[in-house]
N, C-alpha and C positions, 0 to 999 in steps of 0.2 A: 775423635775430633769430628766436628761437623763439616760436611762438604760445603764449599762455597756455592751459594745459590746463583745460578746463571741468569742473566737478563732474559734469555729466550724462554725461560719458564713462565715469564709474564707476557712477553711480546707475542709469542706464537698463539697462546689462547686469546689474547686481546685481538689479534688479527682475525681469528676465527669468529669471535663475538661480533666484530665489526661486519664481517661477511654475513653472518646470520641476521644482524640488525638491518643491513641494507636490503637483504632479500625480503625480510619481514615488511619493511617500509613499502617496497614495490608491490608486495602481495596485498597490503592494505589498500593501495590505490585502486585495485580492481575488484575488491570484495563485493561491491554493489552489483557490478556487471556480472560477476561470476554467479551470483544467485539467480540471474535471469537466463542463463544459457542452458541448453539441453545437456544433461549429464547421463552417461550410460547407466542403466539400471542393473545390468548384468555384471558390472564391475563395481566393487565396493568403493565408495568415495569417502575417505576418512574425514572425521570431524576436525574442526580447527584445533580443538584441545589435543586430539591424538597427533595431529601434524606437528604441533609445537613440541609435544613430548618426544616424538620420533626424531625431530631435528635436534632437540637438546642432546639426546643420546648420541646421535650421529656426530654432532660437533664435538662432544666430549671425547668420543673414541677417535675422531680425526685428529684432535689435539694430541692425544697420546701417540698416535702413529707418527705425526710430524716430530714431536719431541723425541721419541725413541730414535728415529732416523737421524735427526739433527745432532743429538748428543752422543750417540754411540757409533754412528756409521758415516761420519762426514768424510772419511777417507775412501769410501766406496767409489768404484769406477763411475757409476751413474748418479752420484749424489746431486750434482748440479741439475741434471735432467729431471730428477725426481722432485727437487725443490721447485723447479720451473713449472712442472706439471701440477704441483700443489697450488701454486699461485694462479696458474691458468684455470685450475678447477674452480677457484673462488670467483674468478671473472666470469667463467661460463655459467656457474650457478646463479650469480646475480643477474646475468644476461637473460637467463631463462625467465626469471620473475619479471624482468622489464618487458620482454617480448610477450609473455603470456598474460600477465595481469595489467601491466602498464599500457601496452599498445594493442592488446587483444589480437596479436598475430599468431594464431594457433598453429599454422603450418610451420612458420619459422621457429616457434617454440618447440615443436616436435623435433625438428632437425637439430636444434640446440640441445635438446634432451639426449638425442642419439650421440652427439659429440660428448656430452657429459658422461654417459655410460661408458663410452670408449676411453675417456680420460681416466675414470675410476678403475676400469679393468686394467689399463696399462700400468697404473700406479701399483695395483695389487701384484701384477706379474713381476714388475721390476723389483719391488720391495721383498716379495716372497723369496727371491733368490738368496738373500742374506739375512732376512729377519721375518720369519713366518708370523711372529707375534704382532708386529706392526702391521703386516698385511692383513691379518685376521681382524684387526680393529677396523679395517675399511670394508669388510664384508657386509655388515648391516647397511652401510651407505650404498653399496652396489645394489643390494636387493631393493632398497627404497627407490633408487633412481630408475631401475628397470621397471618397477611397478608404476612409477610416475610417468615414465615414457609411454608405457602402454595406455595409461589413463589419458595422457595428452593426445596421443594418436586418436583415441576413440572420441574425445571431446572435439577434436578438429574435424573428424569425419561427420559428426552429428550436427555441427554448426557451420 
């Protein structure tokens, strides 16, 4: 017998797509400006195509992580905290794009990126305790935001 398809199988990926779309919108608002600033030559700056591909993989894996936790571990002690951190993560992520590309506030964007790294690390630690698979889905995201934070710091210092 087929298992009933839950509404969250559509809503959670939809919310993640909305987050990605909002971030992309704010990134586009600053693309012309971004091409005029000093970028570090010793740190590889990824192309737009690679950034889109990386974020697509990150969003897909993040969707899996949220869905696994939501559907299998809703009785966990820290479930509400974890879901709150996922929502906060989306807000922080979009906020970075607004600060960096929308307002060209490089210093604030760096500090926002540090908060984002902390948020992802906390999610991984909390989820790992009961579901290493879901936590592992967030590892590429953590690596990408660490790289992005280093890049943001260097761009800030050069401009």
